[in-house]
N, C-alpha and C positions, 0 to 999 in steps of 0.2 A: 504494500500500500504506500502511496506517495505521502511524503511529509510536506505540509504546507507551513511556511513561516511568515510571520508578520514582519513588517518593516519597523522594528522597535527602536533601533538606534537612529537618532536624528542624522540625516544626511546620507544614510547608507544607500538609499535609492539613487541619489545623484551620483555617488561613487560608482555604482554598478552601471548606470546608464552611460557614464563617461567611458568606462571600459568597453562597453558594447559599441559605442559610437567610434571609439578608436579602432576596434577590430574591423568594423565596417569600412572605415576610411582606409585602413591599411590593405584591404582587399583579401584578407585571409578569411574567406567565407565558405562554409560547407553547406551545400543544399542537398540533403538526402532525397532519395527517390520520392518518398511520400510528400515532402515539402515541395518538391519540384512539381508534382502533379497538382497539388493544391494551388500553388502559385500560378500555374498555367490555366487551371480551370477558373480561377477567380478573376482573371483578366487584369490583375494588378501588375504594374511595371516596377522595375528597380527603383525608379525615382519615387514611387509611392511608398515602397518599403523604407527607403532612405528617409522620407518625410516622417513616417511613423517612428522610426528609431531616433531621429533628430529632435522631434518635438513631442513625442509621446511620453507617457508615464507608466511606470511599473504598477500593475494592478494585482499581480499575484506572483509569489515565489514558491516553487515546490521542488522536491527532489524525488522524482519517480524511480530512478535507478542509482546513478552515482554522481551525476552532475546536477547542479541547481538549474532549474528551468525558470526563466523569467517571461511572464506574459506582459506584453506592452500594448497599451491601447493608445491609438493616435488617429489622425485623419489622413486619408489619402489626399492627393493633390486636388481632387474634385470634391472633397469634404465628406466622403463616406467614412464611417467609423470602421477602423481596421484593428484586428488583433494580430500581433506577431509574437510567436513563442520562440525564444532563443535559448541557447546554452553557450557558455564559454568554456572552452577546453584549451587552457593555456592562452596563446595569442589568437586562437581560432574562434570565430563566431559560427555556431551551428544554428541554422534557421530550421526549427523543428516543424513549424507549420505557420501558415498565414492565411487569413480569411477576413472577409467583410463581416462585421458583427451580426448582420441580419442573416448570414448564412450559418448553417450548423457547422461546428468544428470538425 
């Protein structure tokens, strides 16, 4: 069962988002098959995911297996609510899934 953590320490969300944004900007991004399928079916572009990661906020942290998974809610460039779930593995950003909030995950 996944463990869900609250953002208890002040500023921890900003620190994590900064690490996520740095990984995105460095280009060390892994897109597993499931995430790639969701990405393509959603019609979202790289620019929209970048917008979510750049301006969004962490709404949930869980640890389903070994890496912490961060769910980030933000807006696409056209204003749709988007959820992007990511994990950090060292310097690599793993995009687990991405979807418009009106779509089922």
